[in-house]
TILOZA-314957 format. One record per residue (C-alpha): residue in one letter; x, y, z. Coordinates in steps of 0.5 Angstrom, whole numbers, padded with zeros to 4 digits, always signed. Layout:
% TILOZA-314957
aXYZ
...
//
This chain:
% TILOZA-314957
m+0179+0244+0192
t+0184+0241+0188
a+0187+0234+0189
p+0192+0235+0195
e+0199+0232+0193
g+0200+0226+0197
l+0193+0224+0198
f+0193+0216+0196
v+0187+0214+0192
l+0184+0208+0195
e+0181+0202+0191
g+0175+0199+0192
r+0171+0200+0198
p+0175+0202+0204
t+0172+0202+0211
a+0171+0209+0215
q+0177+0207+0219
v+0182+0206+0213
i+0180+0213+0210
a+0180+0216+0217
d+0187+0214+0218
q+0189+0216+0211
l+0186+0223+0212
r+0189+0224+0219
e+0196+0223+0217
q+0195+0228+0211
i+0192+0233+0216
v+0198+0232+0221
q+0203+0233+0215
g+0200+0239+0213
v+0197+0237+0206
f+0190+0240+0209
r+0192+0246+0212
p+0189+0249+0219
g+0182+0252+0217
q+0181+0249+0210
q+0175+0246+0208
l+0174+0239+0206
n+0169+0238+0201
e+0166+0231+0201
s+0164+0231+0194
v+0171+0232+0192
l+0174+0227+0197
s+0170+0222+0195
g+0172+0222+0188
q+0179+0223+0189
l+0179+0217+0194
r+0174+0213+0189
t+0169+0211+0195
s+0162+0213+0197
r+0160+0218+0201
g+0157+0214+0207
p+0164+0211+0209
l+0167+0218+0208
r+0162+0222+0212
e+0163+0217+0218
a+0171+0218+0217
l+0170+0225+0217
q+0165+0224+0223
r+0171+0220+0227
l+0176+0226+0226
a+0171+0231+0228
q+0170+0227+0235
e+0178+0226+0235
g+0178+0234+0235
l+0182+0234+0228
l+0176+0237+0224
v+0171+0242+0226
s+0164+0241+0223
h+0160+0248+0222
r+0152+0247+0221
n+0150+0249+0214
r+0158+0251+0212
g+0161+0244+0212
v+0167+0241+0216
f+0174+0244+0217
v+0181+0243+0219
l+0182+0245+0226
e+0186+0252+0227
l+0190+0251+0233
s+0191+0257+0238
t+0197+0258+0243
d+0191+0256+0248
d+0190+0250+0245
i+0198+0248+0245
k+0198+0249+0252
e+0192+0245+0253
i+0195+0239+0249
y+0202+0239+0252
a+0199+0240+0259
v+0194+0233+0258
r+0200+0230+0254
e+0204+0231+0261
a+0199+0228+0265
v+0198+0222+0260
e+0206+0221+0260
s+0206+0222+0267
a+0201+0217+0269
a+0204+0212+0264
a+0211+0213+0267
n+0208+0211+0274
i+0205+0205+0271
l+0211+0203+0267
l+0215+0203+0273
d+0211+0199+0277
a+0210+0194+0272
g+0217+0190+0273
q+0224+0190+0269
e+0221+0186+0263
q+0216+0191+0261
i+0221+0196+0262
k+0226+0193+0258
d+0222+0191+0252
t+0219+0199+0252
c+0227+0201+0252
q+0229+0197+0246
v+0223+0200+0242
l+0225+0207+0244
k+0232+0206+0243
k+0231+0204+0236
i+0227+0210+0235
i+0232+0215+0238
k+0237+0212+0233
d+0233+0213+0227
m+0231+0220+0230
a+0239+0222+0230
k+0239+0220+0223
q+0234+0225+0221
v+0236+0230+0225
a+0243+0230+0221
r+0239+0230+0215
s+0234+0236+0217
d+0228+0232+0215
w+0223+0236+0219
q+0217+0231+0217
a+0221+0225+0219
i+0223+0228+0226
a+0216+0230+0228
r+0214+0223+0226
l+0219+0220+0230
d+0219+0225+0236
m+0211+0223+0237
e+0213+0215+0235
f+0218+0216+0241
h+0212+0219+0246
t+0207+0214+0243
a+0211+0208+0244
f+0213+0210+0251
v+0205+0211+0253
a+0204+0204+0250
g+0209+0201+0254
a+0204+0202+0260
g+0200+0197+0257
n+0193+0201+0259
t+0189+0201+0252
r+0185+0208+0255
l+0191+0212+0255
i+0194+0209+0249
r+0187+0211+0245
i+0187+0218+0249
y+0194+0219+0247
k+0193+0218+0239
t+0189+0224+0238
l+0194+0228+0243
a+0200+0226+0238
a+0196+0228+0232
e+0195+0235+0235
s+0202+0235+0237
r+0205+0234+0230
m+0200+0239+0227
c+0203+0244+0232
i+0210+0243+0230
l+0209+0242+0222
n+0203+0247+0221
l+0206+0253+0225
e+0213+0251+0221
v+0217+0250+0227
s+0224+0247+0225
y+0225+0245+0232
p+0229+0251+0235
r+0233+0246+0240
v+0234+0241+0235
d+0241+0241+0237
v+0239+0238+0244
l+0233+0234+0241
v+0236+0227+0241
q+0239+0228+0248
e+0232+0230+0251
h+0229+0224+0249
q+0236+0220+0251
t+0235+0223+0258
l+0228+0220+0258
l+0230+0213+0256
d+0236+0213+0261
l+0231+0215+0267
l+0226+0210+0265
e+0232+0205+0264
a+0234+0207+0271
g+0228+0206+0274
d+0228+0213+0277
t+0221+0215+0278
a+0222+0222+0281
g+0227+0224+0275
l+0223+0221+0270
l+0217+0225+0272
s+0221+0232+0273
a+0224+0231+0266
i+0217+0229+0262
k+0215+0236+0266
r+0221+0240+0263
h+0220+0237+0256
m+0213+0239+0255
q+0214+0246+0258
k+0220+0247+0253
a+0216+0245+0248
v+0210+0250+0249
e+0215+0255+0250
d+0218+0254+0243
l+0211+0253+0240
t+0208+0259+0243
a+0213+0263+0241
s+0213+0261+0234
a+0205+0262+0234
q+0206+0269+0236
n+0212+0271+0231
k+0207+0268+0226
e+0201+0273+0228
i+0206+0279+0228
t+0209+0278+0221
a+0202+0276+0218
//
């Protein structure tokens, strides 16, 4: 296994969490491809760390579902099927809907603080759409939704959503989807923001549902096209 481009060397003896964060980002960016095996010996040499914290980091990512461990074979990057995509976005819809209800019941100050964060992300997203930087768009897309969930202040929802966000970025980037609806991407997120700011619970829940359904349609269509052309 050659050193993947973009894999940073970690000096000293980094914690398992630091290693897990590093590897998670490389996985969702597609540096490590779906189905690829991660070799402990090679990685420990590249990261200049011992096997102990690296093995713990790999176990954490396996628990998150980003890696799959096969007995006597090793650890591999998750391969996402169309059924996986549907499950991921169904759970995202449930979590974001729960966060929306909590946030809208929390009061204007909490809503205002969340909206300020979301406005900045949308502004950055519009810049990257103009540049057609798909890596940055995917990152900002999930930053928006993660910030939305974080606004609810529920630590367990935030923890659950962290894995969903990583899996969603894998769906987008590893399936080589260049946002087929990029022309309306910013507007869709602006609509979610506007409904939150207006305190429109029914409208916001409906918009979240539509947003997730459209994403599933785009991603599953892309996955099926890849299977046909493979």
